[in-house]
C-alpha positions, 0 to 999 in steps of 0.5 A: 483706478483707485477711487470709488468715483472712478468705479462708478463712472466706469459703470455709468459709461458701460450703461450709457453704451449698452442703452444707447439708441445707436446700438438698439437697432442691432443684434450685437455681441460686442462693442468697442469705443475709443475715447480720443483726448489729445491735441485739442481733440475730444471725440469717440469712435468705434464699432458694434460687432454683430451676431452674424460676424459683421460690424458697423461703425457706430458710437454711443453719443455725447452722453458717453463721451462726457462721462469718458471725459469725466473719468479721464479728469477723475483719474488725472486727480489720482495720478497727475497724468492724463491719458490720450486714449481709452479703449472700452469693450462691452461684450454679451452675454454677461455685459462685461466692461473692459477699459484700457488706457493709453498714456504714451501714444496719442494715436494707438487706437486711431485709424492709421490710413484713410480708406473705404475698407476699415475692416483691419481697424475694426478687427484690431479693436474687436473685443474678445467674445465668448463663443 
C-alpha cells in the first residue's frame, strides 16, 4: 500500500471496528475480521477475543465491509491485482491495527469444516496480543 488514500482507509477501518456496536458489549483484548471477496462473495467474518480468554463470533457490520471493499479497490488501482481475502487484527491496549492480504488462496482464512466447535478456526485467526 503506497497511497495516502490506502493509509486513510486502514485507519477508517480500524476506527469502524473499534467503535462498532457489535463489540461494545464485550471486555475484549483482540479482534480478528476476515474480508472475503472471491467467486462473487463479499462478506466479513471474525471473532472477538475476550479478556477472560474466551472468544465470540462477531463482525463489525456493513460500514466496515464497505470500507474494506473500498480499500481493495484502491489497492487494485496501484497493482492491477485484487486480493481475495484480508485478515484484520486490532489489539488492545494500544489499538494496533495489522492487515494481511491474500492474493492466491481465496479460502486461506475461511472456515475449513462446518462444525459446532469453531475453536480451531478462532485460534488460527487470533491476533498476537500483549501480555
